[in-house]
C-alpha positions as CSV (number, residue, x, y, z in Angstrom):
1,X,85.1,128.7,87.5
2,X,84.4,126.9,84.1
3,X,87.8,125.3,82.5
4,X,88.3,127.1,79.2
5,X,88.1,124.7,76.5
6,X,91.7,125.3,75.3
7,X,92.9,123.6,78.6
8,X,92.1,120.2,76.9
9,X,93.3,121.0,73.4
10,X,97.0,120.2,72.9
11,X,99.0,123.2,71.7
12,X,96.1,125.3,71.3
13,X,97.2,129.2,70.5
14,X,95.8,130.5,73.7
15,X,97.6,127.9,75.8
16,X,101.1,129.2,74.0
17,X,100.2,132.7,74.5
18,X,99.7,132.1,78.3
19,X,102.6,129.6,78.4
20,X,105.3,132.0,80.2
21,X,102.7,133.1,82.7
22,X,102.2,129.6,83.5
23,X,105.9,128.8,83.7
24,X,106.2,131.3,86.4
25,X,103.1,130.3,88.4
26,X,104.0,126.6,88.0
27,X,107.6,127.4,89.2
28,X,106.4,129.2,92.3
29,X,103.8,126.5,93.1
30,X,106.5,123.9,92.7
31,X,109.0,125.6,94.9
32,X,106.5,125.9,97.5
33,X,105.4,122.2,97.5
34,X,109.3,121.6,98.1
35,X,109.0,123.1,101.5
36,X,109.4,121.0,104.7
37,X,106.3,120.9,106.6
38,X,105.4,120.6,110.3
39,X,104.8,117.2,111.6
40,X,101.3,116.5,113.1
41,X,100.4,114.7,116.3
42,X,99.1,111.8,114.4
43,X,99.4,110.6,110.5
44,X,98.5,112.6,107.5
45,X,96.7,110.8,104.3
46,X,96.5,113.6,101.9
47,X,94.0,113.4,98.9
48,X,95.0,116.0,96.2
49,X,95.0,116.2,92.3
50,X,97.6,117.7,90.1
51,X,95.1,120.2,88.4
52,X,92.6,122.7,89.2
53,X,89.0,121.4,89.6
54,X,87.5,118.4,90.9
55,X,88.6,114.9,90.3
56,X,86.6,112.8,92.8
57,X,88.6,113.8,95.9
58,X,85.5,113.7,98.3
59,X,84.1,110.3,97.4
60,X,87.6,108.9,97.7
61,X,88.0,110.6,101.2
62,X,85.0,108.9,102.4
63,X,86.0,105.6,100.9
64,X,89.5,105.8,102.3
65,X,87.9,106.7,105.9
66,X,85.8,103.6,106.0
67,X,88.7,101.4,105.2
68,X,90.8,103.2,108.2
69,X,87.9,102.6,110.5
70,X,87.7,99.0,109.3
71,X,91.4,98.7,110.2
72,X,90.9,100.0,113.7
73,X,91.9,103.6,112.9
74,X,89.6,106.4,113.8
75,X,89.8,109.1,111.3
76,X,89.0,112.7,111.1
77,X,88.7,115.0,107.9
78,X,90.7,118.1,107.6
79,X,89.4,120.6,105.0
80,X,90.1,124.2,104.2
81,X,86.7,125.0,103.7
82,X,86.6,126.2,100.1
83,X,83.8,128.6,99.5
84,X,83.2,129.0,103.2
85,X,83.6,132.0,105.4
86,X,85.0,130.6,108.7
87,X,88.6,130.4,108.8
88,X,88.8,127.9,111.8
89,X,89.7,125.7,113.1
90,X,86.2,124.6,113.7
91,X,84.7,121.3,114.0
92,X,81.6,121.1,111.3
93,X,78.3,120.7,112.9
94,X,75.9,119.9,109.6
95,X,72.9,120.8,111.8
96,X,74.3,124.3,112.6
97,X,76.6,125.2,109.5
98,X,75.6,125.7,106.3
99,X,77.7,125.7,102.9
100,X,78.1,129.3,103.0
101,X,80.1,129.0,106.5
102,X,82.3,125.9,105.9
103,X,82.0,125.1,102.1
104,X,79.9,122.2,100.7
105,X,82.7,119.2,100.9
106,X,82.7,119.7,104.8
107,X,79.3,119.2,105.0
108,X,79.3,115.9,103.5
109,X,82.3,114.5,105.1
110,X,80.9,115.5,108.7
111,X,78.1,113.1,108.1
112,X,80.8,110.3,108.4
113,X,83.5,111.3,110.6
114,X,84.7,114.6,112.7
115,X,85.6,117.0,110.3
116,X,87.6,120.1,111.0
117,X,87.8,123.2,108.7
118,X,90.9,125.2,108.9
119,X,92.8,127.3,106.7
120,X,95.7,127.0,109.2
121,X,96.4,123.4,108.1
122,X,98.8,122.7,111.1
123,X,96.1,124.0,113.8
124,X,93.6,122.1,111.9
125,X,95.6,118.9,112.2
126,X,95.9,119.4,116.1
127,X,92.2,119.9,116.2
128,X,91.5,116.5,114.5
129,X,94.0,115.0,116.9
130,X,92.0,116.6,119.7
131,X,88.7,115.3,118.4
132,X,90.0,111.4,118.6
133,X,91.6,111.1,115.2
134,X,94.3,108.3,114.7
135,X,94.7,109.4,111.1
136,X,93.8,112.7,109.7
137,X,92.4,112.6,106.0
138,X,93.3,115.5,104.3
139,X,90.8,116.5,101.6
140,X,92.9,118.5,98.9
141,X,95.9,120.3,100.0
142,X,98.7,118.4,97.7
143,X,100.1,121.9,97.0
144,X,100.0,123.3,100.4
145,X,103.5,122.5,102.3
146,X,102.5,123.7,105.9
147,X,101.6,120.1,106.9
148,X,104.0,117.2,106.4
149,X,102.3,114.4,104.6
150,X,102.8,110.6,105.7
151,X,101.2,109.5,102.3
152,X,99.8,111.6,99.7
153,X,97.8,110.0,96.8
154,X,96.8,112.1,93.6
155,X,93.2,111.5,92.5
156,X,92.7,111.8,88.7
157,X,89.5,111.5,86.6
158,X,90.4,109.0,83.9
159,X,88.2,110.8,81.3
160,X,89.6,114.1,81.9
161,X,93.1,113.0,82.6
162,X,95.5,116.1,83.1
163,X,94.2,118.3,80.2
164,X,96.7,119.7,77.9
165,X,99.6,119.2,80.6
166,X,100.4,122.9,81.0
167,X,100.6,124.9,84.2
168,X,97.8,127.3,84.9
169,X,96.5,129.6,83.4
170,X,97.9,127.8,80.0
171,X,96.4,124.8,81.4
172,X,94.8,122.8,84.3
173,X,98.0,122.0,86.1
174,X,99.1,123.6,89.4
175,X,102.6,122.9,89.0
176,X,104.7,121.1,86.4
177,X,103.8,117.6,86.6
178,X,107.4,116.3,86.9
179,X,107.6,118.6,89.9
180,X,104.5,116.9,91.6
181,X,105.1,113.5,91.1
182,X,108.0,113.2,93.7
183,X,105.4,114.3,96.4
184,X,102.8,111.7,95.8
185,X,102.8,108.0,96.9
186,X,100.6,106.4,94.8
187,X,97.6,107.4,92.2
188,X,93.7,106.9,92.5
189,X,92.3,106.6,88.8
190,X,88.7,107.0,88.9
191,X,86.7,105.8,85.7
192,X,88.0,104.9,82.3
193,X,89.4,107.0,79.4
194,X,92.4,107.2,77.3
195,X,93.6,110.5,79.1
196,X,93.8,108.3,82.3
197,X,95.8,105.4,80.8
198,X,98.5,107.9,79.9
199,X,98.8,109.3,83.7
200,X,98.7,105.7,84.9
201,X,101.6,104.9,82.5
202,X,103.5,107.8,84.0
203,X,102.7,106.5,87.5
204,X,103.7,102.9,87.0
205,X,107.2,104.0,85.0
206,X,107.9,105.8,88.7
207,X,106.9,102.7,90.3
208,X,104.0,104.2,91.9
209,X,100.9,102.0,92.9
210,X,97.8,102.9,90.9
211,X,94.7,102.1,92.6
212,X,91.8,102.1,89.8
213,X,88.2,103.0,91.1
214,X,84.8,103.7,89.8
215,X,81.7,105.8,91.0
216,X,78.6,103.8,91.7
217,X,75.0,105.1,93.0
218,X,74.8,104.4,96.7
219,X,71.0,104.2,96.7
220,X,67.8,104.6,94.7
221,X,66.0,102.8,91.8
222,X,66.7,104.9,88.8
223,X,66.0,102.5,85.9
224,X,63.6,104.0,83.6
225,X,63.4,107.3,85.5
226,X,63.4,110.6,83.3
227,X,65.4,113.2,84.7
228,X,66.8,116.9,84.1
229,X,70.2,116.5,85.7
230,X,72.2,119.6,87.0
231,X,75.3,119.8,88.5
232,X,77.9,122.6,89.6
233,X,80.8,120.2,90.3
234,X,84.6,120.2,89.0
235,X,83.4,117.4,86.2
236,X,79.7,117.7,85.8
237,X,79.8,115.0,82.9
238,X,80.8,112.4,85.3
239,X,77.7,112.9,87.3
240,X,75.6,113.0,84.1
241,X,77.3,109.6,83.0
242,X,77.0,108.1,86.4
243,X,73.0,108.7,86.4
244,X,72.7,107.4,82.8
245,X,74.5,104.2,83.8
246,X,72.3,103.8,86.8
247,X,69.6,103.4,84.1
248,X,68.1,106.8,84.3
249,X,66.9,108.6,81.0
250,X,68.5,112.1,81.0
251,X,66.0,114.7,79.3
252,X,68.3,117.4,79.8
253,X,71.7,118.0,81.4
254,X,72.5,121.1,82.7
255,X,76.2,122.2,84.0
256,X,77.0,124.6,86.4
257,X,80.6,126.2,87.7
258,X,82.1,124.2,90.2
259,X,80.8,125.1,94.0
260,X,77.8,127.2,92.2
261,X,75.6,129.0,94.7
262,X,72.3,128.2,93.4
263,X,69.7,131.2,93.5
264,X,65.7,131.0,93.5
265,X,65.7,131.9,89.9
266,X,68.1,129.0,88.8
267,X,65.8,126.5,90.6
268,X,62.6,128.1,89.2
269,X,64.1,127.8,85.6
270,X,65.2,124.3,86.2
271,X,61.9,123.3,87.7
272,X,60.1,124.8,84.9
273,X,62.3,122.8,82.4
274,X,61.7,119.5,84.4
275,X,57.8,120.0,84.1
276,X,57.5,120.8,80.6
277,X,59.6,117.5,79.8
278,X,57.6,115.4,82.4
279,X,60.9,114.7,84.3
280,X,62.4,114.7,88.0
281,X,65.1,117.1,89.0
282,X,68.0,115.3,90.1
283,X,71.6,116.5,91.2
284,X,74.5,115.5,93.4
285,X,74.8,115.3,97.2
286,X,77.4,118.1,97.2
287,X,75.0,120.4,95.2
288,X,72.1,119.6,97.3
289,X,73.8,121.5,100.3
290,X,73.7,124.7,98.1
291,X,70.4,124.6,97.0
292,X,67.5,127.3,98.2
293,X,64.6,125.5,100.0
294,X,61.2,124.9,98.8
295,X,62.1,122.7,95.5
296,X,61.5,119.2,94.8
297,X,65.0,117.9,93.7
298,X,66.0,113.9,94.0
299,X,69.6,113.3,95.2
300,X,71.8,110.8,93.6
301,X,74.0,109.6,96.2
302,X,77.3,107.9,95.1
303,X,80.2,105.8,96.6
304,X,83.7,105.0,95.2
305,X,84.5,101.4,94.8
306,X,87.8,100.4,94.2
307,X,88.9,97.5,91.7
308,X,91.0,96.1,94.3
309,X,90.5,97.2,97.7
310,X,93.1,94.9,99.3
311,X,95.7,96.8,97.4
312,X,94.9,100.4,98.9
313,X,93.9,99.0,102.1
314,X,97.3,97.3,102.6
315,X,99.1,100.8,101.4
316,X,97.0,103.1,103.9
317,X,97.5,100.3,106.4
318,X,101.1,101.1,106.7
319,X,100.0,104.5,108.1
320,X,98.6,102.9,111.3
321,X,101.7,100.3,111.7
322,X,104.0,103.3,111.5
């Protein structure tokens, strides 16, 4: 879905009109979060967000899994497999599964560590342990109470922040923020922005560690390259900004809904625009797994870099010591 514009506007009339529905939805979600979850066979590191939509959880999961491996703890990823048809538990095989079966994020995660898709998170955690995990990295699921989390980190895009601060559908929050803070042990703040500074201040006021990070291109020479950029992720502008910062000249930027299933018609139109503008088609790794075959599209891989890698390594290292 595309976030409605009023989600980012303080005190918008539409938000006020939907506030009673948002209050009911938020209260139900908060009560659900307060339930006691089942303990897993190994520690659970949950990466979630306070809001609907993307914030950068997948690159955060990859970065933290690499840290865990460096610390001597083999990770495995656990995902619900949003957009996929398989209920699981199933171990993702990128050579056999497509995004229609397991979702797009699990296909990226499975290139780096064993990845289990399961709508039943408890069964999924057991499958991760059976696959050799010493720590389960749970991609999303902060609001899901079925598993007890040993450490939950909220991932926030500093440019977008938390929108108008209201629960869905009046705003982007999944539950009132005051009810969500007690369930997280730290904040991962990606990028720069005044909205992110406000969230950081709230986290520090609660004594929570704040880990600042940024997305950087992982490969490729983009300097001076002319591009028609397109993305169907939570915050497409973040991809466009990263590509521009890498030195590319963006001739056109096209945003699609999050998890958009691209058709041949979509790609034909984009390819025609790129040819007219004398540019390459460029998209994200996550979008690439949802593209129809037969089109020449370049991919911008990104990785998450922490400003203080030692601080977050210390925090997640406590999971191993425990």
